[in-house]
N, C-alpha and C positions, 0 to 999 in steps of 0.2 A: 725456871719453867720454860723459858725461851729456848734453852739448849735441848729440852726434851722433844720439841717439835721436829720431826724428820724433814729433811730437804727433798725427799722423794715424793713427787706429786701423786704417784700411784698409791702409796701408803695412806696419804691424806684422803684420797678419794675413797679408798676401801673403808677407812674409819668413818667418814661422813655417811657412806651408804649404810654401814652397820648401825650407826646412831639413828639414822632416819627410819630404818626398819624396826628398831626397838621402839621408837617413839610411836610409829603408826600402829604397830601391833598392840601397844599399850592402849592407844585411843580406841582401837577396835574392840579389845577385850572389855574396856570400861563401858563402852556403849552397849555391848552385848549383855553384860551383867546387869546394867541398869534396865534395859528393856525386859530382860527375863524377870527381874524383880517386880517391874510394873505388871507383867503378865500374871505373875503369881498372885498379885493383889487383886486381880480382876479388873484392871483398868483397860 
C-alpha cells in the first residue's frame, strides 16, 4: 500500500480536493434530503 502512494505532491493535493468535494457534496445532499422529508411531513 505504501508503494501505491505517489511522490508527486500535486497528485496528492488533487486526490485530497476530490475526496473533500465528494464528502461535502454527500453532507449537503443528506441535509437537503432530510429537510425535504421533514417539509413533506409538515414539520
